[in-house]
C-alpha positions in Angstrom: 81.3 132.0 241.7 80.7 133.9 238.6 84.3 133.3 237.5 83.9 129.5 238.1 80.7 129.3 236.1 82.3 131.4 233.2 85.4 129.0 233.2 82.9 125.9 233.3 81.0 127.2 230.2 84.2 128.2 228.3 85.6 124.6 228.9 82.4 123.1 227.7 82.2 125.1 224.5 85.8 124.2 223.9 85.0 120.5 224.2 82.0 120.9 222.0 84.0 122.5 219.4 86.3 119.6 219.3 83.4 117.2 218.6 82.0 119.2 215.8 83.3 117.6 212.4 85.7 119.9 210.7 85.3 120.0 206.8 87.1 123.3 206.0 89.4 123.4 203.0 89.1 119.6 201.9 85.4 119.9 201.3 85.8 123.5 199.8 87.7 121.8 197.1 84.6 119.7 196.2 81.7 120.7 194.0 79.3 122.9 195.9 75.6 122.4 196.0 74.9 125.0 193.4 77.5 123.5 191.0 76.2 119.9 191.5 72.6 120.9 190.8 73.6 123.0 187.7 75.5 120.3 186.1 72.8 117.6 187.2 69.9 119.6 185.5 72.0 120.3 182.3 72.9 116.7 181.8 69.3 115.4 182.6 67.9 118.1 180.3 70.2 117.1 177.4 68.6 113.8 177.1 70.5 111.0 175.2 70.9 109.2 178.5 68.8 106.0 177.7 66.6 104.8 180.4 63.1 106.3 181.2 64.0 110.1 181.0 63.4 110.5 184.7 64.5 113.2 187.2 67.5 112.3 189.3 69.2 112.7 192.6 72.9 113.4 193.2 75.0 113.0 196.2 78.7 113.8 196.8 80.9 112.6 199.6 84.3 113.5 200.6 87.1 111.0 201.2 86.0 110.4 204.7 82.6 109.4 203.4 80.7 112.4 204.7 78.1 113.7 202.6 78.9 117.3 201.3 76.1 118.0 198.9 72.8 116.5 197.7 70.7 117.9 194.7 67.9 116.9 192.4 67.1 117.7 188.9 63.4 118.3 189.2 61.4 121.3 190.4 60.7 119.6 193.8 61.9 116.7 195.8 58.7 114.9 194.8 59.7 114.9 191.2 62.3 112.1 191.7 61.7 108.7 193.3 61.9 109.6 197.1 63.9 106.2 197.8 66.6 107.3 195.2 67.8 110.1 197.5 69.5 107.6 199.9 70.5 105.3 197.2 72.5 108.1 195.4 74.3 108.6 198.8 74.8 104.9 199.2 76.5 104.7 195.6 78.7 107.8 196.5 79.7 106.1 199.7 80.5 102.8 197.8 82.5 104.3 195.0 84.5 106.2 197.5 85.0 103.3 199.9 86.3 101.0 197.1 88.5 103.2 195.1 92.1 104.2 195.6 94.4 106.8 194.5 95.6 104.6 191.8 92.5 102.5 191.0 88.9 103.7 190.5 86.0 101.2 190.9 82.5 102.3 190.0 79.6 100.7 191.5 78.8 99.1 188.4 82.0 97.3 188.2 81.1 95.6 191.5 77.9 93.9 190.3 79.3 90.6 189.0 81.8 90.0 191.9 79.0 90.2 194.6 76.7 87.7 193.0 76.4 84.3 194.7 79.6 82.4 194.2 81.4 85.8 193.3 84.7 86.8 194.8 83.1 89.7 196.7 79.8 87.9 197.7 78.4 89.5 200.7 80.1 92.9 200.2 76.9 94.7 200.0 76.0 93.7 203.6 79.5 95.0 205.0 78.8 98.6 205.6 75.3 99.3 206.7 73.4 102.5 206.1 73.1 104.8 209.0 69.3 105.0 209.1 69.3 107.8 211.6 71.3 110.0 209.3 69.4 108.7 206.1 66.0 109.6 207.3 66.5 112.7 209.7 64.2 115.5 208.9 62.9 118.0 208.1 62.0 116.4 204.6 61.4 119.7 203.0 65.1 120.4 203.2 66.0 117.2 201.2 68.1 118.1 198.2 68.8 121.6 199.3 72.0 123.2 200.7 70.8 122.3 204.3 69.8 118.7 203.5 70.0 116.8 207.1 72.5 114.4 205.5 75.1 117.1 204.8 78.1 116.5 207.1 76.9 113.0 208.0 78.3 109.5 207.1 75.7 107.6 205.3 77.3 104.3 205.0 75.7 101.7 202.7 77.1 99.5 199.8 75.3 99.7 196.5 76.5 97.4 193.7 74.8 98.6 190.5 75.6 101.5 188.2 75.6 105.1 189.4 78.5 105.5 191.7 82.0 107.0 190.4 85.0 108.2 192.3 86.0 111.8 192.0 89.7 112.8 191.1 90.4 116.5 191.0 92.4 118.2 188.3 95.7 117.1 189.9 94.5 113.4 189.8 93.9 113.3 193.5 91.1 111.1 194.8 88.9 113.4 196.9 85.6 111.7 197.1 82.7 110.3 195.1 79.5 111.0 193.3 76.3 108.9 193.3 73.4 109.2 191.0 69.9 107.6 191.3 66.5 107.8 189.8 66.3 106.0 186.5 67.7 102.6 185.4 71.1 101.8 186.9 72.7 102.1 183.4 71.3 105.6 183.1 72.4 106.3 186.6 75.9 105.5 185.5 75.7 107.3 182.3 74.5 110.5 184.1 77.2 110.2 186.8 79.9 110.0 184.2 78.7 113.1 182.4 78.0 115.0 185.6 81.5 114.2 186.9 83.0 115.2 183.5 81.1 118.5 183.6 82.5 119.1 187.1 86.0 118.3 186.0 86.5 115.6 188.6 87.1 112.8 186.1 90.9 112.6 186.2 90.8 108.8 186.6 94.2 107.2 186.8 93.1 103.7 186.1 90.4 101.1 186.2 89.2 97.7 185.2 87.3 98.5 182.1 88.6 97.8 178.5 89.5 101.5 178.3 91.5 101.6 181.5 88.9 103.5 183.5 86.0 102.9 185.8 83.4 102.7 182.9 80.5 100.1 183.1 81.6 96.8 181.6 78.9 94.8 179.5 80.2 91.2 179.2 77.7 89.1 181.0 76.6 86.1 178.9 75.4 82.6 179.6 78.1 79.8 180.0 78.0 76.3 178.7 75.5 75.5 181.4 73.3 78.4 180.7 74.2 80.2 183.6 75.1 84.1 183.3 78.7 85.1 184.0 81.1 88.1 183.2 84.1 87.2 181.2 86.1 90.0 182.9 84.6 89.5 186.4 83.4 93.2 186.4 80.4 93.0 184.3 77.0 94.7 184.7 73.7 93.8 182.9 72.4 95.6 180.0 69.4 97.7 181.0 67.9 98.6 177.6 68.6 98.3 173.9 69.8 101.8 173.7 72.4 102.2 176.4 75.2 99.9 175.5 76.0 102.0 172.6 76.0 105.2 174.9 78.1 103.4 177.7 80.7 102.1 175.1 81.2 105.7 173.7 81.5 107.7 177.0 85.3 107.6 177.0 85.1 109.3 173.6 82.3 111.7 174.0 83.1 112.6 177.7 86.7 111.6 177.9 88.6 111.4 181.5 90.9 114.0 182.1 94.8 113.5 182.1 96.5 112.9 185.3 99.9 114.1 186.2 
């Protein structure tokens, strides 16, 4: 009888092991929580990011859309907008879900196409957030190495600035990063700078005028007074200081070369 019970539990453990998501080497190649938090804090503290100068949340997902790290720039999780934790994860999920090995699309690039009458109208409703994963506790672990979202697929599609695909030093698409906590333009600026600091910005090509996934500011009224994007990839201007910062990102924080 003991042998039968032992065999039963051994089989049960093996079965459970097959069900546990295996991250392993693929996730080991992504920035760690410590690296993400250090880069985020440094970029936020440096200022020059336009917006309101608020603290930020940052999330990284792997190519399967699983969250691998979440961090915040403040001293405590309450120093950032609480709602921005999940938004940062949505942005990471979106940039990963709609970027390809040879084409990077930022969440900012999707804004115009999803407006009523746009070619991607309704996209933002296509991949709902997993609310069980998003709001699982304990809350005191949010933004730490053991954040309950780590290892989970958050889902969600976010269509304003702050989400960027991650391409490693070999130019391979390995996931994405999402930033939230300030204006959407500042979210994009900080995401760009953090990605650069982590050396995951070896972007192969994109839809912006500089051939990358930078934010495009070309929304203007048409002959009938209706706003439209000349390129189809436009994002609204958030404040008077940010367009110049966005425009110079490819020069101040250039994307790395790909093989």
